N, C-alpha and C positions, 0 to 999 in steps of 0.2 A: 502370549500376546505381545505384540510389538507396539511401541509408542514412538511416533516420529513428530518432532517439533520443527516447523519450517518458518523461518523469518520472511515476512513479506512486507511490501510497502516501503515508501520513501523513508530514509533515515540518514543519519550523518555519514554513513558509509556509502550510500547509494542515493545521491540527490542533494545531500548537504543540509537537510533539515528533517524534522520529525513531523508526522501527521498530527492534526489538531485533536485535542481532547477538550470537550466543552463542559461547561457547568452542568451537573446532573449526570455526567458519565457517558453521554453520547459522543460519538466521534465520526469523523469523515475519513474513509479509506482513501489514501492518496498513493497511487502506484509509483514505482520507480521510473526514472526517465529511460527511454529506449536508447541504447548505446550502439545499435547497429541499424543499418538501413534495411535489414530483412523484414522489419515490421511492416506488414501489409496494411495495418490500420491507418486511419487518417486523424485520429484524435490527438490533440495537443492539450497541454494544461489549460489553454484558453478556451478550447472548444468542448472539452469534457466537463461534465457537471457531476457534482457529488450527489448521490441519491438521498442523503440526509438533509443537507442544506439547500440543494438545488442550485448552488452557486458554482461558478467556474472554479475548477481546481487551481487555477492560477492565483486565487486569493490565498492559497495555503503554501505556496512555494516561492522561492526567490525569483526576482524579475528575470534573471538570466535563463530560467527554465520555461518561461511563459510560452515560447514558440516551439519547444521541444515536443516530440511525440512521446506519448506515454507507453510504457510496457504493461499492457493491461493483463496482468497475470499475477494472482488468480483472477479469473474473469467470473465475477460473482453472478452475472445474469444467467449463465448456462452451467455454472459450477464446474468449470474446467481449469486445469492447472498443469503446468509442466513445460519444461524446456528440454531439448535433446542433449542434456549433459549427463555425465556419469552419476552425479549425486541424485538428480531427479529421476533418472531411470530406475533407481532402486525402489521408488514408490510402487513400481509394478509388482514388487515382491510382497506387498501388503495383502492380507487375507481378511475375510469377514471376521469381525471381532477385534481387529487391530485398531489403533487410534491414530489419526492424522490430525494434528492441531496446528493452526496458523497463529503466529504472534507478530506484533509490530510495536515499535517504540512510538510513544505519543508525547506531546507536550500540552500543558494546560493553556488553552487559548484565552480564556477570560475567567477571572475569579473575582466576582463582586465582593466588595468589602474585605479584601484580603489584607492580612496583617503581615508585614515583613518581619522576619526574625533576624536580629543582628547580633 
């Protein structure tokens, strides 16, 4: 059995911020910014809406990214993932019974009645 962990979503290395984690443990997935013009999609952080909050994703990214296109990968509506690069091509080697897990970094968006430790 093979186990593959794949980092996805905006973070300090790709986009400069982390996706939000809300009180109660829910979160909004925020994709990384597209860095190439090959993206045929038209969604930007201002036009794309999060499925959890139904708010524009621009609410969760720095202003400098608001008009940038998103790199919608993984694409959760059709469960597709992958770019034509060497690392992701290896995913084709997975077999039934192997495990593919996505992970991303989050930050706490709101903590009611939080106590700061000093």
